[in-house]
N, C-alpha and C positions, 0 to 999 in steps of 0.2 A: 734450228740452233743455231747447225754453222754457219748460216747467211748474214750473222755476223760477223763476222770475219771475210768474207767477200766486200760488206758496205763498207766495212771499216779501211780495206786497200783502197777500192773508189777513192770514197773521201780523202786519204791523205793523199792520193795519188795526187789529184785533181786541186786538189787544197793548196798544195805546195808550187803544182804548176803556176796556177791561176796567179796565185802570190808573188811567186816567181817575175811572171809579166807583169804584175801590178808596178811590181818596184822598178821594174823596167820601163814602166810607163812615168816614172815618179809620183804614183799615187801609193798611198798606205797599203800595203801587203793583207792588213784584212779585210779590204774591197776584195780581193781578188779572192778569198779563200770564200768571203760571201757570197760571191759570184758563182765559182762552184758550183756551192749548194742550191746556186737554184737552177744550174744548167744541168747536175745528175739527179732531182730533186723531181716530185710530181711537176713541175710548174712546163720543164721543158722533154728531157729524156724520156723522167720517172723510170731511173734506174735503184734508187735509194730513199727506203721511206723512212722516216723516223722512226726511231722506235725505242721500246726502254730501255736498252742495252745502251743506243748511241746516247739519250739524254742523261742517264747517268754517267757517261763518258764527257760530255761537253758538261756537267756539271764541275765535277774534278780540274776541267778546263780553269773554268769559269773561279773556284775557288782558288788554284795555283798560280793564275794572273792574275789577284788583286792580294796573296800572298805577299809574291812578287813585288808587287807594287811599295806594299810597306816596305820590305826589303831594302828594295831603293830608296828610302826616304833618307835625308839629311836629316836628325833630327835637332843638333845645335841648331843647324841652317833655319828651320823651321821656329823652334824657339827664340831665334835670332833675329827672326821678321820683324817681332812687334806689331804694334797697331798699325800700320799701313799696307805691309798684307792682307793682313787679317780682315780691314774695313774694306779693303777692293775687290777680299774672294764673297766676305759677309753679303754686297750692295751686287754685286760679282755672279750670287747665287738668286739673291730675291727677287733682282729684272728680272732674268727669263722663266724663272718661275711664274710671275705673275704673268709674263704675255705670251706664256705658250697655256697658261689656264685660258686667258680670254678669247685666246684664238679658238681653240677647241672650243668654247661657249659662244662664239659669232658665229661659227660654220652649226653649231649644232644645237644650238639655244641654251640656255642659262636656265642651272639647275639650283636646286636647294640644298644648303651647307649640307653635306653629312650621308646624303644621295648616291647610288651607283654613279649617276652621269655626272656628279659634282664630281667625284674621285676620278675617274675617265681624264674628265679636264685638267684634274691641278697635276696627273700623273703625266701628261704633255709638257706640264711644264717642267717638272719633278726633271724627264729626260736631256729638257736645254741646258739645266744647270752646269750638266756635267762639263767639266775642259781637259784638252789633251794635247799638253804643251812638248811633247815629242818633236815636232813637225818645227813649231815656234824655236826649240833650244838649238835646236838643230840650223835656224836661219840666224839666229842671235849670234852661235858661232864663228860661223861662216863672214859675218860681219866685222866678227871683233868684238862685241857687245852684250856677251853672255856674262863675262860677272862685270859688267860695270855696275853701279847702283838700280839703274831700270830695268835691267838684265835679272838679277838678284828681285829686286822685287817682283819681275814675271811671275818666276819660277816658283818662289817662294808663296804668293799668293795660290799658283794654281795646286802647290799642296796642299794649303789651308782650305780649299777651293775642295779637292776631292772628300777631306772629311767635314765637312758642312756639308757637300750632298750626299754622302754617305748617312749620315742622320737624319737631311729630311727622307732619302730614301724612305729607310728603317720607317720612320715616324708613319711615313703614306703608307707605304706595303703594312703595315698594322693595322690601321686607321681603315686602311679600305678590302681589308681580308673578308669583311662579311660574317665573323664570325659573333659580331653583338659584342666587340670590346670599342670600349673608347678611348676619345683622344686621352683622355689625362691617364687613363693605365695603358696606352701605349706609348709614351712621357715619359711615364712611371716606370716601365719595364724596361722603357729608353736608360734612362738615367741607372736605374740599379745596373745594370748589363756595363755600362762602363764605370761604372762604380765599383764591380767585383773584378770586369777584367785589366785596372790598376792596381789592385789588391794582388790578383792571381800574376797577373805580366809583373809586379815588385819580383817576384818570388823565383820563378822563370827566368827573371832575367841575370839575375845575379846569378843563378846556377848555372844558366848556360853559359854566362862570361867562368866561372870555376871548371864547367868544362871545357869552355875551349879553350882556358889558358891549357890546360893539362892533355889536351888535343885536338890540336891546331891541327888544320888540315885533313880531316878524317873522314873515316865516310856516314861514321856517328854522327857527329854536328851537324849531318843533315840530315840522316833519320830522325832524330829527334828533335828535331825542327821542324817538319814535316807532319811528326804524329803531333806535335802541338800545335801548328797550322789548323790539321782535321777536327782538332779535340775541340778549338775553337771555334770553328763553322757549327759543329754538331749543339756545344752549349747555347751558341745564341740561339739557334736555331729550335730546339729542341727544350730548353727550359725556360728563354725569354722571350720568343715570339720575334726574336731578331734576326734580318737576313740572314745568313753562313756567313757570305761576300762579308759582311761587318767584322765576325768572329777571326773572317778569312788574313783580312785588312788588318786588324789590332794583334792579332799575334805578329803578321810583318814588322808591326811599329815597333812592340814590344823588345822584338829581334834587331833592330835594324840596327843599335850604336854596337853589338857584338864586336871584333876584330874579325870572324869569319863571316862579316855578314854577307860583304861581296862576295865571296866560295859559297856559299848557301847561298844564293841568289843566281850565278850562270849554274850551279847544281841543276838548285829548282827550274831555270828558264832553257834548259835543254832538256829534260825529261819530259815537259809542259809543251814546249815548242815544235818535237816532234810527235804526238801525236796528242793531247789532250789540248793544247787552243786549235788547232786548225779543226778539230771535230763538233768543237764550240763553235768557229764563227762559219765554217761549213753548215752545221744545224740551224742557225738562222735564215741562210737562202731554203733551205726544205723547210721550214716553216714560213716563210712567205707566202704568200698568197697573191700572187701578179693578176691572178682570176678576177678577185676582185676589184681588182683596179678600176676606178671610172673617172671621169672627168673630175666630175668633185675630188675624188680622195688626190688625184695628179694635181687640181687647182692647193689646194691644202696641203700639199708634201710641199708645193714651191712658196707659196707661203711662209710653212714652216719653216722651209731654212731662211726664209729672208727674215724670221721676227726671233731665231735663234739667233743670227748674226747681229742684228742690229741693238735687241735688246745686251746682248753682250758684253758689247764693245761702249751701249751706254748704261749700260752700270758700272761697270769698271774703270770705264772714261772718264765719267762723273765722278767717282769715288776718289781717283789721282790724285783730279783737280782739287778738291776737298783737300788732299795732304798735301798742294803748293808743289804740285808738280805744272810745267808749261802746257797749255792747249797740245802740242806738236807731239810732250810725252806723253798726256793723257792719251790721245789717241793712239800712241804705239802703247799704250798699254792695255787697251780697251782692243787695238786687235789684234796682239800674242796673246792674248786671252779665249778668243773666241771661234779655235779649232777642238773638234769632238774628233772620238775616236773610241777605244776601247769599252772606256767604263759609257758612252750612250747606248752602248747598242746591248753592254753589260745591266744596265735600270730597263732598259724594254725588254727583255729579255725574261726579269724580272714579272716587270706588269704583265708580263704574257703568258704567266706562271701563274699568278693569280686572276687573271680573267679580267684588269681592266686596262692592257691593248689588248686590240686585234691585230691580227698579223699584217694587214696589207697596209697598216702604217710602218711597216719597216723599210717601206720605199724609200719615206721622208727623213726618215734616220741614216741609211746608207747616201740617198742624198744630200744629207746634211755633212756627214763624214767625207764627200769624197769634194764639194765645194768648196768647204774652208779650210779644207786639206791644199787646195790647189790656190786659194786667193791669198792664205796668211803669208807663204813666202814671198809672195808676188808684191804686195801689200807696204808690208814690213821695209823688205828692201829700197820699194819705191820711197816711205815717209823717212828713213833715217840717208838715204842719200840726197834728199833736198833740208831735209831740217835736221841736224844731227844732235843728240842728245844733249839736254843743260844740265850745268848741275843742280843738284837739287838741295834746295836751303842747310836743309840736317847736315849737306856733305861743308859746307859753309861754314856752319855754326861748330860741325867740329873741326 
C-alpha cells in the first residue's frame, strides 16, 4: 500500500525535472513530463507501474486542467467573436476529423459505420481536432500582433474550437462506448446535459457572484469553485454519460466571468501543477507501449502528424478566406491554429479509457505536439515578416 508514496515521489521528481529540461529546450513542458513517464515506466527503467491510485490522481489532474481552461476563457471576447471565428473553428474541426478518419481507414481498412473499427478511425480524427494556441499566443505577443484583428480572430477561434471539440469528443465517446446506445440517444443526452448545465450554471453563476462580492479573495471562493467543478464532472459522467472533463470545462465557463475567476484559476493551477497534472502527463508515458512499435506504426505516426497539420491549415485557412481575409492572412490563421498540446493528450487518454485507442498511438500524438510546437512559431514569424497583416474589410466598414 505504502509503495504508492514512493511511486508518487519518483513521478513528481522526474516529471518536474524533465519538464524544466523541455522548457529550456523551447519545447512544451508536458513533453518532458511524458518523457519522464516513459523513462521510469515499463518501457525503460521499470521503476513505476500504472496503478488504480495513480490513475485516480491522473484523472483529478485532467479534470482540474479542463476546469482551469474554462476559468481562463474570456466569455465576452468569446461572445464578441461572432460568425468569423465560429466558422473558422467549425471548419477547423470538421476537416481534421474527416482527415484523421480517412487516414486510419487507408492504413487499416474501411469499416462499416457503427462498427468498432469505424469508431477507432473516427477517434483518430477526433484527436486531430484539438487546438492549443498557447505557443501561438506567445509568438503573436512577441510580434506585436496579439491584439490585432487577426490575432484576436485566431485566439477566439481556438476557444470556440475547444468547445466544439469537447462536444465532438462527447458524442464519439458516447457512441463508441459499446453499451448499445445509439448516436441519437447520445446526441439527446448531450443536448440535455448542456441544457441542464445552462440552468444550473445560471443559478450557480449568480450565487458565486454574490459570494464573491461578500468574500473576495478568500479561500472559501476557491473551495466552493472546486466543489462545483467536481460536482459537474460527476453529474456529467453519472447521469448523462458525458465525459467528466466536459462537466469540469463547463463549470469553468460558468465561473469565468466572476470577479475572482483569475484568482481561483491561479489557486487551482498551483495545486494542480504541483501534483496532479504532472502525474497525469507522466501516466501517459507510463501507458505508452513503445514495445509494440513497428515500421507500419512509425509510418502511421509520421502520416498522422502530416495530416493533422495540413488539415488544420487547410480547414482554418479556407474558412478565413471565405471570411474575406487575404490569402497571406488566411495562411497565418491556419498556421496559428495548427498547434496541439494538452487537449490532444486528454482526448487520446479518454479514447484509451474506453478502448478505442491503443497505447502505441500515443507516440503519434506526442510527435504531433513536438513538431507543431516547434514549427508554428518559426513559420508564423516568417509569414509576418514577409507579409504584414492587411486590414480586414470589416475594419474598413467600421
